[in-house]
C-alpha positions as YAML, in Angstrom:
chain: A
units: angstrom
residues:
- id: 1
  name: MET
  ca: [35.24, -75.68, -66.87]
- id: 2
  name: GLY
  ca: [37.43, -73.83, -64.41]
- id: 3
  name: THR
  ca: [36.31, -76.01, -61.54]
- id: 4
  name: THR
  ca: [36.94, -79.19, -63.52]
- id: 5
  name: GLY
  ca: [40.40, -78.02, -64.49]
- id: 6
  name: ASP
  ca: [41.24, -77.09, -60.91]
- id: 7
  name: THR
  ca: [40.06, -80.50, -59.70]
- id: 8
  name: ARG
  ca: [42.13, -82.33, -62.28]
- id: 9
  name: GLY
  ca: [45.16, -80.22, -61.45]
- id: 10
  name: SER
  ca: [44.73, -80.88, -57.76]
- id: 11
  name: ALA
  ca: [44.38, -84.63, -58.33]
- id: 12
  name: SER
  ca: [47.47, -84.62, -60.55]
- id: 13
  name: GLY
  ca: [49.45, -82.73, -57.92]
- id: 14
  name: THR
  ca: [48.35, -85.14, -55.22]
- id: 15
  name: GLY
  ca: [49.35, -88.09, -57.39]
- id: 16
  name: ARG
  ca: [52.83, -86.68, -57.90]
- id: 17
  name: VAL
  ca: [53.38, -86.14, -54.18]
- id: 18
  name: VAL
  ca: [52.05, -89.59, -53.36]
- id: 19
  name: SER
  ca: [54.55, -90.95, -55.88]
- id: 20
  name: VAL
  ca: [57.29, -89.33, -53.80]
- id: 21
  name: ALA
  ca: [55.96, -91.16, -50.75]
- id: 22
  name: TRP
  ca: [56.04, -94.45, -52.69]
- id: 23
  name: LEU
  ca: [59.64, -93.78, -53.75]
- id: 24
  name: LEU
  ca: [60.60, -93.18, -50.12]
- id: 25
  name: PHE
  ca: [58.90, -96.42, -49.14]
- id: 26
  name: ALA
  ca: [60.65, -98.30, -51.95]
- id: 27
  name: ALA
  ca: [63.98, -96.94, -50.73]
- id: 28
  name: THR
  ca: [63.07, -98.16, -47.24]
- id: 29
  name: VAL
  ca: [62.45, -101.66, -48.57]
- id: 30
  name: VAL
  ca: [65.84, -101.66, -50.30]
- id: 31
  name: VAL
  ca: [67.60, -100.57, -47.11]
- id: 32
  name: GLN
  ca: [65.74, -103.06, -44.93]
- id: 33
  name: THR
  ca: [66.49, -105.88, -47.36]
- id: 34
  name: VAL
  ca: [70.17, -105.35, -46.60]
- id: 35
  name: PHE
  ca: [69.63, -105.78, -42.83]
- id: 36
  name: PRO
  ca: [69.81, -109.59, -42.74]
- id: 37
  name: PHE
  ca: [73.21, -109.55, -44.42]
- id: 38
  name: THR
  ca: [74.71, -107.26, -41.76]
- id: 39
  name: ASP
  ca: [73.88, -109.44, -38.74]
- id: 40
  name: GLY
  ca: [70.74, -107.50, -37.82]
- id: 41
  name: GLY
  ca: [71.54, -104.10, -39.29]
- id: 42
  name: THR
  ca: [74.05, -101.33, -38.73]
- id: 43
  name: LEU
  ca: [73.45, -97.90, -37.20]
- id: 44
  name: THR
  ca: [73.59, -96.29, -40.64]
- id: 45
  name: LEU
  ca: [71.06, -98.72, -42.10]
- id: 46
  name: THR
  ca: [68.81, -98.38, -39.07]
- id: 47
  name: MET
  ca: [68.81, -94.59, -39.23]
- id: 48
  name: MET
  ca: [68.25, -94.60, -43.00]
- id: 49
  name: SER
  ca: [65.36, -97.03, -42.71]
- id: 50
  name: VAL
  ca: [63.57, -95.04, -40.01]
- id: 51
  name: ALA
  ca: [64.22, -91.67, -41.66]
- id: 52
  name: LEU
  ca: [62.95, -92.85, -45.05]
- id: 53
  name: LEU
  ca: [59.79, -94.52, -43.75]
- id: 54
  name: SER
  ca: [58.89, -91.69, -41.39]
- id: 55
  name: ALA
  ca: [59.35, -89.26, -44.29]
- id: 56
  name: ALA
  ca: [57.12, -91.46, -46.44]
- id: 57
  name: ALA
  ca: [54.42, -91.38, -43.75]
- id: 58
  name: LEU
  ca: [54.55, -87.60, -43.39]
- id: 59
  name: VAL
  ca: [54.54, -86.98, -47.14]
- id: 60
  name: HIS
  ca: [51.65, -89.40, -47.59]
- id: 61
  name: VAL
  ca: [49.55, -87.77, -44.87]
- id: 62
  name: ALA
  ca: [50.29, -84.30, -46.18]
- id: 63
  name: SER
  ca: [49.29, -85.20, -49.73]
- id: 64
  name: THR
  ca: [46.27, -87.47, -49.12]
- id: 65
  name: VAL
  ca: [44.74, -85.73, -46.10]
- id: 66
  name: SER
  ca: [46.26, -82.27, -45.50]
- id: 67
  name: PRO
  ca: [49.53, -80.59, -44.54]
- id: 68
  name: SER
  ca: [48.08, -79.75, -41.11]
- id: 69
  name: SER
  ca: [47.43, -83.48, -40.60]
- id: 70
  name: ALA
  ca: [51.11, -84.18, -41.22]
- id: 71
  name: VAL
  ca: [51.91, -81.62, -38.54]
- id: 72
  name: ALA
  ca: [49.48, -83.41, -36.22]
- id: 73
  name: LEU
  ca: [51.17, -86.74, -36.94]
- id: 74
  name: ALA
  ca: [54.59, -85.28, -36.17]
- id: 75
  name: ALA
  ca: [53.33, -83.60, -33.00]
- id: 76
  name: VAL
  ca: [51.30, -86.48, -31.57]
- id: 77
  name: ALA
  ca: [53.36, -89.51, -32.63]
- id: 78
  name: GLY
  ca: [56.76, -87.81, -32.81]
- id: 79
  name: ALA
  ca: [56.71, -85.37, -29.91]
- id: 80
  name: GLY
  ca: [54.35, -87.62, -27.96]
- id: 81
  name: GLY
  ca: [56.59, -90.62, -28.47]
- id: 82
  name: LEU
  ca: [59.62, -88.55, -27.45]
- id: 83
  name: ALA
  ca: [57.87, -87.42, -24.26]
- id: 84
  name: ALA
  ca: [56.81, -90.96, -23.37]
- id: 85
  name: GLU
  ca: [60.29, -92.34, -24.00]
- id: 86
  name: SER
  ca: [61.97, -89.52, -22.06]
- id: 87
  name: VAL
  ca: [59.72, -90.09, -19.06]
- id: 88
  name: GLY
  ca: [60.25, -93.82, -19.44]
- id: 89
  name: VAL
  ca: [64.04, -93.71, -19.54]
- id: 90
  name: HIS
  ca: [64.21, -91.35, -16.55]
- id: 91
  name: THR
  ca: [61.52, -92.89, -14.34]
- id: 92
  name: GLY
  ca: [60.87, -96.44, -15.57]
- id: 93
  name: PHE
  ca: [57.22, -95.60, -16.27]
- id: 94
  name: PRO
  ca: [55.34, -96.83, -18.26]
- id: 95
  name: PHE
  ca: [57.67, -99.34, -19.98]
- id: 96
  name: GLY
  ca: [59.79, -100.54, -17.06]
- id: 97
  name: GLY
  ca: [63.38, -99.70, -16.24]
- id: 98
  name: TYR
  ca: [65.64, -99.40, -19.26]
- id: 99
  name: GLU
  ca: [68.44, -97.27, -20.65]
- id: 100
  name: TYR
  ca: [69.86, -96.34, -24.01]
- id: 101
  name: THR
  ca: [73.48, -97.28, -24.50]
- id: 102
  name: GLY
  ca: [74.51, -94.16, -26.41]
- id: 103
  name: THR
  ca: [75.01, -96.09, -29.65]
- id: 104
  name: LEU
  ca: [71.80, -95.09, -31.44]
- id: 105
  name: GLY
  ca: [72.81, -91.68, -32.68]
- id: 106
  name: PRO
  ca: [72.16, -88.13, -31.39]
- id: 107
  name: GLU
  ca: [69.88, -87.79, -28.38]
- id: 108
  name: LEU
  ca: [67.26, -85.31, -27.21]
- id: 109
  name: LEU
  ca: [65.97, -85.37, -23.62]
- id: 110
  name: GLY
  ca: [67.90, -88.59, -23.11]
- id: 111
  name: VAL
  ca: [66.25, -90.29, -26.10]
- id: 112
  name: PRO
  ca: [67.87, -90.99, -29.49]
- id: 113
  name: VAL
  ca: [66.29, -88.74, -32.12]
- id: 114
  name: ILE
  ca: [65.59, -91.75, -34.27]
- id: 115
  name: VAL
  ca: [63.14, -93.14, -31.69]
- id: 116
  name: PRO
  ca: [60.33, -90.55, -32.06]
- id: 117
  name: MET
  ca: [60.81, -90.87, -35.82]
- id: 118
  name: ALA
  ca: [60.08, -94.57, -35.45]
- id: 119
  name: TRP
  ca: [56.82, -93.75, -33.66]
- id: 120
  name: ILE
  ca: [55.87, -91.56, -36.63]
- id: 121
  name: MET
  ca: [56.74, -94.14, -39.27]
- id: 122
  name: MET
  ca: [54.48, -96.85, -37.82]
- id: 123
  name: ALA
  ca: [51.74, -94.78, -36.16]
- id: 124
  name: TRP
  ca: [50.25, -93.75, -39.50]
- id: 125
  name: PRO
  ca: [50.13, -97.29, -40.97]
- id: 126
  name: ALA
  ca: [48.68, -98.58, -37.68]
- id: 127
  name: LEU
  ca: [45.92, -95.95, -37.74]
- id: 128
  name: VAL
  ca: [45.02, -96.58, -41.39]
- id: 129
  name: VAL
  ca: [44.95, -100.34, -40.84]
- id: 130
  name: ALA
  ca: [42.79, -99.94, -37.75]
- id: 131
  name: ARG
  ca: [40.33, -97.77, -39.64]
- id: 132
  name: ARG
  ca: [40.04, -100.40, -42.38]
- id: 133
  name: LEU
  ca: [39.33, -103.10, -39.82]
- id: 134
  name: THR
  ca: [36.87, -101.08, -37.72]
- id: 135
  name: SER
  ca: [34.95, -99.24, -40.43]
- id: 136
  name: ARG
  ca: [31.65, -100.37, -38.90]
- id: 137
  name: HIS
  ca: [32.77, -99.90, -35.30]
- id: 138
  name: ARG
  ca: [34.74, -96.67, -35.26]
- id: 139
  name: TRP
  ca: [34.84, -96.56, -31.47]
- id: 140
  name: ALA
  ca: [37.27, -99.50, -31.66]
- id: 141
  name: THR
  ca: [39.73, -97.76, -34.00]
- id: 142
  name: PRO
  ca: [42.11, -96.49, -31.27]
- id: 143
  name: ILE
  ca: [42.09, -99.91, -29.57]
- id: 144
  name: VAL
  ca: [42.90, -101.83, -32.75]
- id: 145
  name: GLY
  ca: [45.44, -99.17, -33.70]
- id: 146
  name: ALA
  ca: [47.17, -99.54, -30.32]
- id: 147
  name: LEU
  ca: [47.30, -103.31, -30.75]
- id: 148
  name: ALA
  ca: [48.63, -102.93, -34.31]
- id: 149
  name: LEU
  ca: [51.40, -100.63, -33.11]
- id: 150
  name: THR
  ca: [52.31, -102.66, -30.01]
- id: 151
  name: ALA
  ca: [52.44, -105.95, -31.92]
- id: 152
  name: TRP
  ca: [55.15, -104.47, -34.16]
- id: 153
  name: ASP
  ca: [57.34, -103.91, -31.11]
- id: 154
  name: VAL
  ca: [57.36, -107.66, -30.46]
- id: 155
  name: PHE
  ca: [59.70, -107.78, -33.45]
- id: 156
  name: LEU
  ca: [61.45, -104.45, -32.93]
- id: 157
  name: ASP
  ca: [62.55, -104.67, -29.31]
- id: 158
  name: PRO
  ca: [64.41, -108.01, -29.50]
- id: 159
  name: GLN
  ca: [66.26, -106.84, -32.62]
- id: 160
  name: MET
  ca: [67.33, -103.55, -31.04]
- id: 161
  name: VAL
  ca: [68.35, -105.18, -27.76]
- id: 162
  name: ASP
  ca: [70.37, -107.79, -29.62]
- id: 163
  name: GLN
  ca: [72.11, -104.96, -31.48]
- id: 164
  name: GLY
  ca: [72.98, -103.34, -28.15]
- id: 165
  name: TYR
  ca: [71.03, -100.11, -28.67]
- id: 166
  name: TRP
  ca: [69.25, -100.33, -25.29]
- id: 167
  name: ARG
  ca: [69.05, -102.68, -22.32]
- id: 168
  name: TRP
  ca: [66.48, -103.57, -19.69]
- id: 169
  name: GLU
  ca: [67.01, -103.57, -15.93]
- id: 170
  name: ASN
  ca: [64.65, -106.53, -15.43]
- id: 171
  name: THR
  ca: [63.70, -108.86, -18.22]
- id: 172
  name: GLU
  ca: [61.18, -111.04, -16.40]
- id: 173
  name: PRO
  ca: [58.38, -111.84, -16.65]
- id: 174
  name: SER
  ca: [58.42, -111.91, -20.43]
- id: 175
  name: ILE
  ca: [56.27, -113.24, -23.24]
- id: 176
  name: PRO
  ca: [57.23, -116.89, -23.85]
- id: 177
  name: GLY
  ca: [59.53, -116.93, -26.85]
- id: 178
  name: VAL
  ca: [60.40, -113.25, -26.60]
- id: 179
  name: ASP
  ca: [63.24, -113.55, -24.11]
- id: 180
  name: GLY
  ca: [64.95, -110.48, -22.75]
- id: 181
  name: ILE
  ca: [61.98, -108.13, -23.13]
- id: 182
  name: PRO
  ca: [59.76, -107.61, -20.04]
- id: 183
  name: LEU
  ca: [55.99, -107.66, -20.16]
- id: 184
  name: THR
  ca: [56.02, -104.15, -18.70]
- id: 185
  name: ASN
  ca: [57.42, -102.92, -22.01]
- id: 186
  name: PHE
  ca: [54.38, -104.10, -23.94]
- id: 187
  name: ALA
  ca: [52.00, -102.83, -21.27]
- id: 188
  name: GLY
  ca: [53.63, -99.42, -21.66]
- id: 189
  name: TRP
  ca: [53.35, -99.64, -25.43]
- id: 190
  name: ILE
  ca: [49.64, -100.41, -25.21]
- id: 191
  name: LEU
  ca: [49.09, -97.41, -22.94]
- id: 192
  name: VAL
  ca: [51.12, -94.91, -24.97]
- id: 193
  name: SER
  ca: [49.83, -96.26, -28.29]
- id: 194
  name: LEU
  ca: [46.22, -95.97, -27.12]
- id: 195
  name: VAL
  ca: [46.71, -92.31, -26.27]
- id: 196
  name: ILE
  ca: [48.47, -91.64, -29.59]
- id: 197
  name: MET
  ca: [45.87, -93.51, -31.66]
- id: 198
  name: THR
  ca: [42.98, -91.77, -29.90]
- id: 199
  name: LEU
  ca: [44.44, -88.34, -30.61]
- id: 200
  name: LEU
  ca: [45.40, -89.13, -34.20]
- id: 201
  name: ASP
  ca: [41.98, -90.58, -34.93]
- id: 202
  name: ARG
  ca: [40.42, -87.33, -33.77]
- id: 203
  name: LEU
  ca: [42.88, -84.98, -35.45]
- id: 204
  name: ILE
  ca: [43.51, -86.66, -38.82]
- id: 205
  name: GLY
  ca: [40.72, -87.31, -41.28]
- id: 206
  name: PRO
  ca: [40.53, -90.35, -43.56]
- id: 207
  name: SER
  ca: [43.10, -90.66, -46.32]
- id: 208
  name: SER
  ca: [41.91, -90.46, -49.90]
- id: 209
  name: LEU
  ca: [44.50, -93.10, -50.86]
- id: 210
  name: ASP
  ca: [45.51, -95.64, -48.24]
- id: 211
  name: ALA
  ca: [47.41, -98.26, -50.26]
- id: 212
  name: LEU
  ca: [50.85, -97.07, -49.14]
- id: 213
  name: PRO
  ca: [50.38, -97.24, -45.33]
- id: 214
  name: ILE
  ca: [48.63, -100.59, -45.69]
- id: 215
  name: THR
  ca: [51.47, -101.92, -47.83]
- id: 216
  name: ALA
  ca: [54.00, -100.57, -45.33]
- id: 217
  name: TYR
  ca: [52.27, -102.40, -42.47]
- id: 218
  name: LEU
  ca: [52.07, -105.71, -44.32]
- id: 219
  name: TRP
  ca: [55.67, -105.39, -45.54]
- id: 220
  name: THR
  ca: [56.82, -104.78, -41.98]
- id: 221
  name: TYR
  ca: [54.90, -107.84, -40.83]
- id: 222
  name: PHE
  ca: [56.12, -110.33, -43.41]
- id: 223
  name: SER
  ca: [59.70, -109.05, -43.55]
- id: 224
  name: SER
  ca: [59.96, -109.14, -39.74]
- id: 225
  name: VAL
  ca: [58.76, -112.75, -39.60]
- id: 226
  name: VAL
  ca: [61.27, -113.83, -42.23]
- id: 227
  name: ALA
  ca: [64.13, -111.80, -40.76]
- id: 228
  name: HIS
  ca: [63.76, -113.23, -37.25]
- id: 229
  name: ALA
  ca: [63.09, -116.78, -38.46]
- id: 230
  name: VAL
  ca: [65.94, -117.00, -40.95]
- id: 231
  name: PHE
  ca: [68.54, -114.31, -40.36]
- id: 232
  name: PHE
  ca: [68.43, -112.91, -36.81]
- id: 233
  name: GLY
  ca: [68.56, -116.23, -34.96]
- id: 234
  name: ARG
  ca: [65.24, -115.65, -33.19]
- id: 235
  name: PRO
  ca: [62.74, -118.20, -34.59]
- id: 236
  name: PRO
  ca: [60.62, -118.03, -31.40]
- id: 237
  name: VAL
  ca: [60.23, -114.26, -31.91]
- id: 238
  name: ALA
  ca: [59.20, -114.91, -35.51]
- id: 239
  name: LEU
  ca: [56.54, -117.33, -34.28]
- id: 240
  name: VAL
  ca: [55.18, -115.21, -31.43]
- id: 241
  name: GLY
  ca: [55.40, -111.96, -33.38]
- id: 242
  name: GLY
  ca: [53.86, -113.69, -36.39]
- id: 243
  name: VAL
  ca: [50.86, -114.68, -34.28]
- id: 244
  name: LEU
  ca: [50.46, -111.37, -32.43]
- id: 245
  name: MET
  ca: [51.01, -108.99, -35.34]
- id: 246
  name: GLY
  ca: [49.24, -111.49, -37.53]
- id: 247
  name: ALA
  ca: [46.12, -110.98, -35.42]
- id: 248
  name: VAL
  ca: [45.96, -107.61, -37.16]
- id: 249
  name: ALA
  ca: [47.67, -108.36, -40.48]
- id: 250
  name: VAL
  ca: [45.70, -111.50, -41.39]
- id: 251
  name: PRO
  ca: [42.23, -109.97, -40.86]
- id: 252
  name: LEU
  ca: [43.49, -106.98, -42.84]
- id: 253
  name: ILE
  ca: [44.42, -109.23, -45.77]
- id: 254
  name: VAL
  ca: [41.02, -110.93, -45.60]
- id: 255
  name: THR
  ca: [39.31, -107.53, -45.59]
- id: 256
  name: LEU
  ca: [41.33, -106.40, -48.60]
- id: 257
  name: ILE
  ca: [40.54, -109.58, -50.55]
- id: 258
  name: ARG
  ca: [36.83, -109.32, -49.79]
- id: 259
  name: GLY
  ca: [36.79, -105.67, -50.80]
- id: 260
  name: ASN
  ca: [38.55, -106.51, -54.05]
- id: 261
  name: ASN
  ca: [36.10, -109.30, -54.80]
- id: 262
  name: ARG
  ca: [33.13, -107.02, -54.17]
- id: 263
  name: ALA
  ca: [34.62, -104.40, -56.46]
- id: 264
  name: ARG
  ca: [34.86, -106.94, -59.29]
- id: 265
  name: LYS
  ca: [31.21, -107.96, -59.04]
...
């Protein structure tokens, strides 16, 4: 009886903490929904969005895997992302030459603090999504995770550059339709994301409840397509990003539908 009671209490506690993560995600959605009506977002909205979603990711990992896994996420994606961005802004490697304009809030090591938080907020959804898609081929998880994370930047970078938060020294060659962002940026993202995904896949076990990070990834995908197509004046980015991030999001949706159908049988 004692064991059963402890198990139920633990499950109830986990459910309550996961609910907090869902509330943080819901708040993120509300904030991001305002973006299109502010000509691409303001600094306050941007910082709120990133802070809320990164907090949701950390709370979710802590409650559905373990607190030490949340520390691993912060260390690998957050500190790792900060290190990569600091090296990048000072040396041009691995993303290409770029600089922050000093308009994206407080900085650490030459990098706005919000930037490593952004790595945290999307690294966890990317890893969970990759695990869903590679359940039978786990060796491919870091690769798919890196692609899932990099594809998101096809939407992010044009928006942030248009807002004047950072600028590139050389913008060519670029992906057709994604003007102003050099190919070197995405090559750097693939490299850094692969390292981050490999480490996270080794350090963080599977989540007992993965609906939130999956929802966060799909929300980011669909909202980014609509925002660039309708509100941000970048229909080509919506198209290209829709195809590239869709290469992960669409198979994910198919996998979820098939899993749901099997569960009903």
